[in-house]
KELO-269622 format. One record per residue: residue in one letter; x, y, z of N, C-alpha, C, O in turn. Coordinates in steps of 0.02 Angstrom, whole numbers, padded with zeros to 5 digits, always signed. Example, Ala and Ser with C-alpha at 12.3 -4.5 7.8 and 13.67 -1.06 7.14 Angstrom:
<recs>
A+00660-00284+00390+00615-00225+00390+00660-00165+00390+00712-00166+00423/S+00642-00112+00354+00684-00053+00357+00645+00002+00394+00670+00057+00402/
</recs>
This chain:
<recs>
X+00042-00060+00000+00000+00000+00000+00044+00062+00000+00094+00064+00035/X+00026+00111-00038+00062+00175-00041+00057+00210+00027+00002+00228+00049/X+00115+00219+00059+00115+00250+00125+00088+00321+00124+00051+00342+00168/X+00107+00359+00073+00084+00428+00067+00008+00431+00061-00024+00472+00094/X-00021+00387+00020-00093+00386+00011-00127+00366+00076-00181+00392+00093/X-00097+00319+00113-00125+00297+00177-00126+00355+00226-00175+00364+00262/X-00072+00393+00229-00068+00450+00274-00117+00504+00255-00145+00538+00299/X-00127+00512+00191-00177+00562+00168-00247+00541+00191-00286+00583+00212/X-00262+00477+00186-00326+00452+00209-00334+00462+00284-00387+00482+00308/X-00280+00448+00321-00282+00458+00393-00293+00531+00411-00331+00547+00456/X-00259+00576+00375-00267+00648+00386-00338+00670+00370-00365+00713+00404/X-00367+00641+00317-00436+00658+00299-00484+00636+00354-00531+00672+00372/X-00472+00576+00382-00513+00551+00436-00507+00595+00498-00556+00609+00532/X-00445+00617+00512-00433+00661+00570-00471+00727+00561-00503+00751+00608/X-00467+00756+00502-00499+00821+00489-00575+00815+00493-00608+00857+00524/X-00604+00764+00462-00676+00756+00463-00700+00739+00532-00752+00765+00555/X-00664+00695+00567-00683+00677+00635-00685+00737+00681-00733+00746+00719/X-00634+00780+00677-00633+00840+00719-00689+00888+00700-00720+00918+00744/X-00702+00895+00635-00754+00942+00614-00823+00921+00639-00866+00964+00651/X-00833+00856+00648-00897+00832+00672-00903+00834+00748-00957+00847+00775/X-00847+00822+00783-00850+00814+00856-00842+00879+00894-00864+00885+00951/X-00810+00930+00863-00796+00992+00899-00859+01033+00911-00861+01073+00957/X-00911+01023+00871-00973+01062+00880-01001+01053+00950-00997+00998+00979/X-01029+01106+00978-01059+01104+01045-01116+01054+01046-01161+01056+01004/X-01114+01009+01094-01167+00959+01100-01171+00933+01171-01135+00955+01215/X-01216+00885+01181-01228+00859+01248-01165+00827+01277-01148+00838+01335/X-01132+00787+01237-01073+00751+01261-01016+00800+01278-00985+00794+01331/X-01003+00848+01234-00950+00896+01247-00965+00939+01309-00920+00954+01348/X-01028+00958+01317-01047+00998+01376-01034+00959+01440-01012+00988+01489/X-01049+00895+01439-01039+00853+01498-00964+00846+01514-00943+00852+01571/X-00923+00834+01462-00851+00827+01472-00822+00893+01499-00780+00892+01544/X-00845+00949+01472-00821+01014+01495-00838+01024+01569-00795+01046+01608/X-00898+01007+01588-00918+01017+01658-00878+00973+01705-00858+00994+01759/X-00867+00911+01685-00827+00866+01727-00755+00891+01731-00723+00885+01783/X-00729+00918+01676-00663+00945+01677-00657+01004+01724-00606+01011+01759/X-00708+01047+01726-00708+01104+01771-00713+01082+01844-00684+01113+01889/X-00751+01029+01855-00757+01002+01923-00694+00965+01945-00681+00958+02004/X-00654+00942+01896-00596+00902+01912-00616+00835+01940-00583+00808+01984/X-00671+00807+01915-00700+00746+01943-00704+00691+01891-00740+00697+01842/X-00667+00636+01902-00668+00578+01858-00654+00597+01785-00683+00567+01740/X-00611+00645+01775-00599+00671+01707-00571+00618+01661-00596+00608+01605/X-00519+00584+01682-00487+00535+01639-00535+00478+01621-00534+00453+01565/X-00576+00458+01669-00624+00404+01656-00676+00427+01605-00695+00388+01561/X-00700+00488+01611-00749+00515+01564-00718+00521+01494-00750+00503+01445/X-00657+00547+01490-00623+00553+01426-00614+00484+01394-00625+00476+01334/X-00595+00435+01435-00585+00367+01410-00649+00337+01382-00649+00306+01330/X-00705+00347+01418-00769+00321+01396-00791+00353+01330-00813+00319+01284/X-00784+00419+01325-00805+00454+01265-00762+00433+01205-00788+00419+01151/X-00696+00431+01215-00651+00414+01160-00661+00341+01139-00660+00325+01079/X-00669+00296+01188-00679+00226+01171-00745+00215+01135-00748+00176+01087/X-00798+00249+01158-00863+00243+01125-00858+00267+01053-00885+00234+01007/X-00825+00323+01042-00816+00348+00974-00777+00298+00931-00794+00288+00873/X-00725+00269+00960-00685+00221+00922-00727+00161+00900-00721+00138+00844/X-00769+00137+00946-00813+00080+00929-00861+00098+00874-00871+00060+00827/X-00892+00157+00879-00940+00179+00829-00907+00193+00761-00935+00176+00709/X-00848+00223+00763-00812+00236+00701-00793+00170+00667-00800+00163+00606/X-00769+00122+00707-00751+00057+00680-00812+00023+00649-00807-00009+00596/X-00869+00031+00682-00931+00002+00654-00948+00033+00588-00970-00001+00541/X-00940+00099+00583-00954+00134+00521-00907+00112+00465-00928+00100+00408/X-00842+00107+00481-00793+00086+00431-00808+00014+00408-00798-00003+00350/X-00831-00027+00455-00847-00097+00439-00908-00102+00393-00916-00152+00358/X-00950-00050+00394-01009-00051+00350-01074-00056+00386-01125-00072+00356/X-01075-00041+00452-01137-00045+00490-01187+00007+00468-01248-00001+00477/X-01163+00062+00439-01209+00114+00416-01259+00088+00367-01318+00107+00369/X-01238+00043+00323-01284+00013+00275-01336-00030+00311-01393-00033+00289/X-01315-00062+00365-01361-00103+00403-01415-00060+00436-01474-00080+00438/X-01395-00002+00462-01444+00042+00494-01497+00066+00445-01554+00078+00464/X-01478+00072+00382-01526+00093+00331-01582+00040+00323-01637+00056+00300/X-01566-00022+00342-01615-00076+00335-01657-00084+00399-01701-00127+00401/X-01642-00044+00449-01680-00047+00512-01712+00020+00526-01690+00057+00570/X-01764+00037+00489-01795+00104+00495-01824+00118+00564-01835+00176+00581/X-01838+00066+00603-01867+00076+00669-01816+00096+00722-01833+00123+00775/X-01751+00084+00707-01699+00095+00758-01690+00169+00775-01689+00187+00834/X-01682+00210+00723-01669+00281+00735-01725+00316+00774-01710+00353+00821/X-01790+00306+00756-01843+00338+00795-01843+00317+00869-01856+00359+00913/X-01828+00254+00883-01825+00231+00952-01771+00268+00990-01782+00291+01046/X-01712+00273+00960-01657+00308+00992-01673+00382+00999-01655+00414+01049/X-01706+00411+00949-01723+00482+00952-01769+00498+01011-01756+00545+01048/X-01822+00458+01021-01868+00471+01076-01836+00458+01144-01845+00496+01191/X-01798+00404+01148-01763+00389+01210-01711+00442+01226-01705+00463+01283/X-01674+00462+01176-01624+00513+01186-01655+00580+01205-01628+00615+01248/X-01710+00598+01173-01743+00662+01188-01768+00663+01260-01761+00714+01294/X-01796+00608+01283-01821+00604+01351-01764+00613+01401-01770+00649+01450/X-01708+00579+01388-01651+00584+01433-01623+00655+01433-01607+00682+01486/X-01616+00685+01375-01588+00752+01370-01632+00804+01405-01606+00850+01437/X-01698+00796+01399-01743+00843+01433-01736+00836+01509-01738+00886+01545/X-01728+00775+01533-01718+00764+01604-01653+00795+01628-01651+00827+01680/X-01601+00787+01589-01536+00815+01607-01539+00892+01604-01509+00926+01645/X-01576+00918+01555-01584+00991+01549-01620+01019+01611-01603+01073+01635/X-01669+00982+01635-01706+01004+01695-01659+01009+01755-01663+01056+01794/X-01615+00960+01762-01567+00962+01818-01519+01021+01811-01503+01054+01860/X-01496+01033+01750-01450+01089+01739-01485+01155+01752-01455+01200+01782/X-01548+01161+01730-01586+01222+01742-01597+01234+01816-01594+01290+01840/X-01609+01180+01852-01618+01185+01925-01555+01211+01958-01558+01253+02003/X-01497+01186+01937-01434+01210+01965-01424+01284+01948-01399+01323+01990/X-01442+01304+01887-01433+01373+01866-01478+01421+01905-01459+01478+01918/X-01537+01397+01924-01585+01440+01959-01575+01441+02034-01608+01478+02070/X-01530+01399+02058-01517+01395+02130-01444+01409+02144-01403+01363+02149/X-01426+01473+02150-01355+01491+02160-01324+01457+02220-01264+01444+02220/X-01363+01442+02270-01335+01411+02330-01308+01342+02315-01267+01315+02352/X-01333+01312+02261-01312+01245+02244-01253+01245+02195-01232+01192+02172/X-01226+01304+02180-01171+01308+02133-01111+01270+02159-01098+01270+02219/X-01074+01240+02114-01016+01201+02133-00956+01245+02147-00951+01301+02120/X-00911+01220+02188-00849+01256+02201-00794+01226+02158-00791+01166+02148/X-00751+01270+02133-00696+01247+02092-00647+01205+02132-00617+01158+02105/X-00638+01220+02196-00589+01185+02237-00615+01118+02262-00585+01089+02308/X-00670+01094+02234-00694+01028+02253-00765+01032+02281-00778+01070+02327/X-00810+00994+02253-00879+00992+02276-00882+00954+02342-00850+00902+02348/X-00920+00978+02391-00924+00943+02456-00954+00873+02450-00942+00831+02493/X-00992+00860+02398-01022+00794+02390-01010+00770+02318-01055+00772+02277/X-00949+00749+02303-00933+00727+02235-00975+00667+02214-00992+00625+02255/X-00991+00664+02151-01032+00610+02125-00990+00546+02120-00931+00550+02103/X-01019+00489+02134-00982+00426+02127-00965+00412+02054-01000+00434+02009/X-00911+00376+02044-00887+00361+01977-00941+00325+01936-00950+00340+01877/X-00976+00279+01967-01026+00240+01931-01080+00286+01901-01100+00277+01844/X-01104+00333+01941-01156+00378+01917-01131+00423+01861-01167+00435+01812/X-01070+00448+01867-01041+00491+01815-01034+00453+01749-01051+00479+01696/X-01008+00392+01753-00999+00352+01693-01066+00332+01661-01072+00329+01600/X-01116+00319+01703-01182+00301+01677-01211+00360+01638-01239+00351+01584/X-01203+00420+01665-01227+00480+01629-01188+00490+01564-01218+00507+01513/X-01123+00481+01567-01081+00489+01508-01101+00440+01454-01106+00458+01395/X-01112+00377+01473-01132+00327+01424-01200+00342+01393-01210+00333+01333/X-01246+00366+01435-01313+00382+01410-01310+00441+01361-01342+00439+01308/X-01271+00493+01378-01265+00550+01334-01233+00532+01267-01244+00564+01216/X-01192+00479+01269-01158+00457+01208-01202+00411+01166-01213+00423+01107/X-01228+00358+01197-01261+00305+01159-01335+00318+01148-01366+00283+01107/X-01365+00366+01183-01435+00382+01172-01444+00442+01126-01500+00467+01117/X-01390+00465+01097-01392+00522+01053-01388+00498+00980-01334+00478+00958/X-01442+00500+00943-01441+00476+00874-01393+00514+00829-01370+00487+00778/X-01379+00577+00846-01331+00615+00806-01263+00581+00806-01226+00586+00757/X-01246+00547+00860-01183+00511+00864-01180+00456+00811-01129+00447+00778/X-01236+00421+00803-01239+00367+00753-01235+00396+00683-01201+00369+00639/X-01271+00450+00672-01272+00480+00605-01203+00506+00586-01182+00499+00528/X-01168+00536+00634-01102+00565+00620-01049+00511+00612-01012+00511+00563/X-01045+00466+00662-00989+00418+00662-01003+00357+00618-00961+00338+00577/X-01061+00326+00628-01075+00264+00592-01094+00277+00519-01066+00247+00473/X-01141+00321+00508-01167+00332+00441-01121+00377+00399-01096+00356+00347/X-01109+00439+00422-01071+00486+00382-00997+00466+00376-00971+00460+00321/X-00964+00456+00433-00894+00436+00431-00885+00369+00395-00837+00359+00359/X-00933+00324+00407-00930+00259+00374-00935+00265+00298-00900+00232+00261/X-00980+00309+00276-00989+00318+00204-00927+00349+00172-00905+00327+00119/X-00899+00400+00205-00838+00432+00178-00780+00383+00180-00739+00381+00133/X-00775+00344+00234-00721+00294+00238-00725+00245+00180-00674+00224+00154/X-00786+00226+00161-00794+00179+00106-00766+00205+00041-00745+00165-00002/X-00764+00270+00033-00737+00299-00029-00661+00293-00033-00631+00305-00085/X-00630+00275+00024-00557+00267+00025-00536+00195+00011-00477+00178+00014/X-00584+00153-00005-00571+00083-00024-00527+00047+00026-00544+00043+00085/X-00469+00021+00004-00427-00019+00048-00394+00023+00102-00364-00004+00149/X-00398+00089+00097-00368+00134+00147-00421+00159+00196-00408+00205+00234/X-00479+00128+00196-00533+00152+00239-00516+00146+00313-00538+00187+00353/X-00476+00095+00332-00458+00088+00402-00407+00140+00424-00405+00160+00482/X-00367+00164+00376-00323+00220+00391-00365+00283+00404-00352+00322+00450/X-00416+00291+00363-00463+00347+00373-00495+00342+00442-00498+00391+00478/X-00520+00283+00459-00551+00272+00524-00503+00285+00581-00522+00314+00632/X-00440+00263+00573-00389+00275+00625-00379+00349+00636-00371+00372+00693/X-00378+00387+00582-00370+00459+00588-00427+00491+00625-00417+00535+00667/X-00489+00467+00612-00548+00493+00647-00545+00476+00721-00564+00517+00763/X-00521+00417+00738-00515+00396+00808-00464+00440+00844-00475+00462+00900/X-00407+00453+00811-00356+00496+00841-00384+00566+00854-00371+00596+00906/X-00424+00591+00807-00455+00656+00816-00501+00657+00877-00501+00706+00915/X-00539+00604+00887-00584+00598+00944-00545+00598+01009-00562+00633+01057/X-00492+00558+01011-00451+00554+01072-00420+00622+01089-00421+00644+01146/X-00392+00655+01038-00361+00720+01049-00411+00771+01075-00396+00810+01120/X-00471+00772+01045-00520+00821+01064-00545+00811+01136-00546+00859+01175/X-00564+00751+01153-00590+00739+01220-00536+00749+01274-00551+00774+01328/X-00475+00729+01258-00420+00739+01306-00408+00814+01316-00398+00836+01373/X-00409+00852+01262-00398+00924+01267-00455+00958+01304-00444+01003+01345/X-00517+00938+01289-00575+00968+01322-00577+00952+01396-00589+00996+01437/X-00565+00889+01413-00570+00869+01483-00514+00896+01526-00526+00923+01580/X-00452+00890+01501-00395+00913+01542-00383+00987+01535-00357+01019+01581/X-00402+01016+01478-00391+01088+01468-00441+01131+01504-00430+01191+01513/X-00497+01101+01525-00549+01140+01559-00522+01172+01623-00547+01223+01646/X-00471+01141+01653-00444+01167+01716-00416+01237+01708-00412+01275+01756/X-00397+01256+01646-00371+01323+01634-00424+01376+01646-00409+01434+01657/X-00488+01355+01642-00543+01401+01652-00567+01403+01724-00614+01440+01741/X-00536+01362+01767-00561+01357+01836-00559+01423+01875-00604+01435+01915/X-00510+01466+01865-00512+01530+01900-00575+01570+01885-00604+01602+01929/X-00597+01567+01822-00659+01601+01803-00718+01572+01840-00764+01608+01861/X-00718+01505+01849-00774+01472+01880-00768+01469+01956-00804+01431+01989/X-00724+01510+01984-00721+01517+02056-00782+01557+02081-00797+01558+02140/X-00816+01589+02034-00876+01628+02051-00939+01587+02037-00946+01559+01982/X-00984+01582+02084-01046+01544+02074-01085+01567+02012-01118+01527+01979/X-01080+01632+01997-01117+01659+01939-01094+01625+01875-01135+01612+01831/X-01029+01610+01869-01004+01577+01810-01034+01507+01802-01050+01486+01747/X-01042+01472+01859-01073+01406+01856-01146+01410+01835-01172+01368+01799/X-01180+01464+01858-01250+01474+01838-01255+01483+01762-01298+01453+01730/X-01210+01524+01734-01211+01536+01662-01197+01471+01625-01230+01455+01575/X-01147+01433+01648-01130+01370+01615-01188+01321+01617-01206+01292+01566/X-01218+01312+01676-01274+01266+01681-01334+01289+01641-01370+01249+01612/X-01345+01356+01640-01399+01382+01599-01387+01367+01525-01433+01349+01489/X-01324+01376+01503-01307+01361+01434-01315+01287+01418-01339+01269+01365/X-01295+01244+01466-01302+01172+01456-01376+01154+01449-01394+01113+01407/X-01418+01184+01491-01490+01169+01488-01518+01188+01420-01558+01151+01391/X-01497+01246+01394-01521+01269+01328-01498+01220+01273-01537+01202+01229/X-01435+01200+01277-01408+01154+01226-01446+01088+01228-01465+01061+01175/X-01457+01061+01288-01492+00997+01294-01564+01001+01267-01586+00956+01231/X-01599+01054+01285-01668+01062+01261-01670+01070+01186-01712+01041+01152/X-01624+01109+01159-01621+01119+01086-01610+01054+01049-01643+01040+01000/X-01563+01014+01074-01549+00949+01042-01609+00903+01048-01628+00870+01000/X-01640+00902+01108-01698+00858+01119-01755+00877+01072-01786+00833+01042/X-01769+00941+01064-01823+00963+01020-01807+00946+00947-01852+00930+00908/X-01743+00951+00929-01724+00934+00860-01736+00860+00846-01749+00841+00789/X-01732+00819+00898-01742+00747+00889-01816+00730+00881-01834+00679+00851/X-01859+00774+00908-01931+00760+00908-01966+00788+00847-02027+00780+00840/X-01931+00822+00803-01963+00851+00743-01982+00797+00693-02010+00812+00641/
</recs>
């Protein structure tokens, strides 16, 4: 195999993967918040990156074509995902409207257990149909155009996912001085609530 062509395919996968994942969404908002809290960051980053890798691999393998044959699957995920996102939005809105409940940057007095954090992370990832459309269907379709180099393309997309989540989760600490003020947490949670509701409503159209 031509090494240069393989690297070009990998670079294309990296670029497309980043262009799809960097957009503000439920998953990114959750990773950002955990990064600001400094709570289970590496575990959350690992779950997000691993989930993306599995979905990208499925797309490269050709699962996107299979989803086209299961018209009932996407609506089920859309309704389930919308319900979950609306519930999460309600919790975020409640935090935003109750300044006394704002988190402290130097550590929350009642940190959430790892199991609960990972459960929320997995739900935000796997109950979001946009994730399937972006990684399995779109990335899978583009990867197919690279023929025998499709796995190089997929590898590039996976690297992009890992780099983004690692940067978002660990880089959030640079913003912690700003979030030393409860007002900043209110704005963040209010923004998260708006994002979640917007995504949920888009799923129900």
